[in-house]
C-alpha positions as CSV (number, residue, x, y, z in Angstrom):
1,X,4.3,6.0,-31.2
2,X,0.5,4.9,-30.9
3,X,-2.0,8.1,-31.4
4,X,-4.5,8.7,-28.3
5,X,-7.3,7.0,-30.3
6,X,-5.0,3.9,-30.2
7,X,-3.8,3.7,-26.5
8,X,-7.8,4.1,-25.8
9,X,-8.9,1.0,-28.1
10,X,-6.2,-0.9,-26.7
11,X,-7.2,-0.2,-23.2
12,X,-10.5,-1.0,-23.5
13,X,-10.3,-4.3,-25.4
14,X,-8.3,-4.8,-22.0
15,X,-11.3,-4.0,-20.2
16,X,-13.5,-6.2,-22.3
17,X,-11.8,-8.8,-22.1
18,X,-11.3,-8.8,-18.1
19,X,-14.9,-8.2,-17.9
20,X,-16.0,-11.1,-20.2
21,X,-14.0,-13.6,-17.8
22,X,-13.9,-12.5,-14.2
23,X,-12.9,-14.1,-11.7
24,X,-14.0,-13.8,-7.5
25,X,-11.6,-13.3,-5.0
26,X,-12.0,-16.0,-2.6
27,X,-10.3,-16.3,0.7
28,X,-11.2,-19.5,2.6
29,X,-10.3,-20.2,5.7
30,X,-7.2,-22.2,6.8
31,X,-9.2,-24.9,9.1
32,X,-5.5,-27.2,9.5
33,X,-3.3,-26.6,10.7
34,X,-4.5,-24.4,13.6
35,X,-3.1,-23.2,16.8
36,X,-2.9,-26.6,18.2
37,X,-1.1,-28.1,15.7
38,X,2.1,-29.8,16.2
39,X,3.8,-31.2,12.9
40,X,7.1,-33.1,12.7
41,X,10.2,-32.1,10.4
42,X,9.8,-35.1,7.4
43,X,6.0,-35.6,8.2
44,X,3.2,-35.3,5.8
45,X,0.4,-34.1,7.0
46,X,-3.0,-32.7,5.1
47,X,-3.8,-28.6,4.8
48,X,-7.8,-28.1,4.6
49,X,-9.5,-25.3,3.9
50,X,-13.4,-24.1,4.1
51,X,-14.9,-24.9,0.5
52,X,-18.5,-24.3,1.4
53,X,-18.3,-20.5,0.1
54,X,-16.2,-20.9,-3.3
55,X,-17.2,-19.0,-5.8
56,X,-17.7,-20.4,-9.2
57,X,-14.9,-19.0,-10.8
58,X,-11.8,-18.8,-8.9
59,X,-8.0,-19.0,-10.0
60,X,-6.7,-21.9,-11.8
61,X,-3.2,-21.1,-9.8
62,X,-2.6,-22.7,-6.3
63,X,0.1,-23.2,-4.2
64,X,0.8,-23.6,-0.4
65,X,3.9,-22.2,1.2
66,X,5.1,-22.7,5.2
67,X,6.3,-19.1,6.6
68,X,7.8,-18.9,9.9
69,X,8.0,-15.3,12.0
70,X,5.8,-14.1,9.0
71,X,8.4,-14.8,6.5
72,X,7.5,-16.7,3.3
73,X,9.6,-20.0,2.0
74,X,8.1,-19.0,-1.6
75,X,11.2,-20.3,-3.1
76,X,10.3,-24.0,-1.8
77,X,6.2,-24.4,-2.0
78,X,5.2,-27.2,-0.2
79,X,2.4,-28.0,-2.9
80,X,1.3,-26.5,-6.5
81,X,-1.2,-26.8,-9.2
82,X,-3.9,-28.8,-6.6
83,X,-7.7,-27.8,-7.4
84,X,-8.8,-24.9,-4.7
85,X,-12.1,-26.7,-4.3
86,X,-11.3,-30.0,-3.0
87,X,-10.6,-28.5,0.1
88,X,-7.3,-30.2,1.2
89,X,-3.7,-31.0,-0.1
90,X,-1.2,-33.2,1.2
91,X,2.8,-31.6,2.4
92,X,5.5,-33.1,3.5
93,X,7.4,-30.8,6.2
94,X,11.1,-30.5,5.3
95,X,13.4,-33.0,7.3
96,X,15.5,-29.7,7.6
97,X,12.8,-27.4,9.2
98,X,14.2,-26.0,12.3
99,X,11.6,-26.5,15.0
100,X,10.0,-23.9,16.3
101,X,5.8,-22.3,17.8
102,X,5.8,-19.6,14.7
103,X,5.1,-21.2,11.7
104,X,1.8,-20.6,10.0
105,X,0.5,-21.9,6.2
106,X,-0.1,-19.8,3.5
107,X,-2.5,-20.7,0.9
108,X,-2.7,-19.1,-2.6
109,X,-5.1,-18.9,-5.1
110,X,-7.4,-15.7,-5.9
111,X,-5.5,-14.2,-2.7
112,X,-2.8,-15.3,-0.1
113,X,-4.3,-15.9,3.1
114,X,-2.3,-17.3,6.2
115,X,-3.4,-20.4,9.5
116,X,-3.3,-19.3,12.8
117,X,0.7,-19.9,13.8
118,X,0.9,-23.9,15.0
119,X,4.5,-25.5,16.1
120,X,6.8,-28.0,14.2
121,X,8.4,-29.6,16.5
122,X,10.5,-33.0,17.0
123,X,8.4,-35.6,18.3
124,X,8.8,-38.7,20.3
125,X,7.5,-41.7,20.1
126,X,4.7,-43.0,21.9
127,X,5.7,-45.9,23.9
128,X,2.5,-48.3,25.0
């Protein structure tokens, strides 16, 4: 059993540790994909976001997840462990992805923010 003094001292040490290493919460705007984007199953594309207002201290953790109708496929991230300050990361849409116009990309780091909904469709080759 801990005494009140021990619990209070532990609390103060935790607060001091967090204060010594603060992280700014950063919610960068996703540039691509946007509402005009059409990607194909099996294709590789760049997810991009605005880094113009990146704080000095941001999370080291990063992840990009595909969502359909707002439901995250968090068991199968499209990218992990990249530098959030880079402003982009390549992702490959799984070949098994069912076409639809209700997909979004969620960028995780300090917070999670979603792109506008976009389409994933089988693209027809362009004939010249």
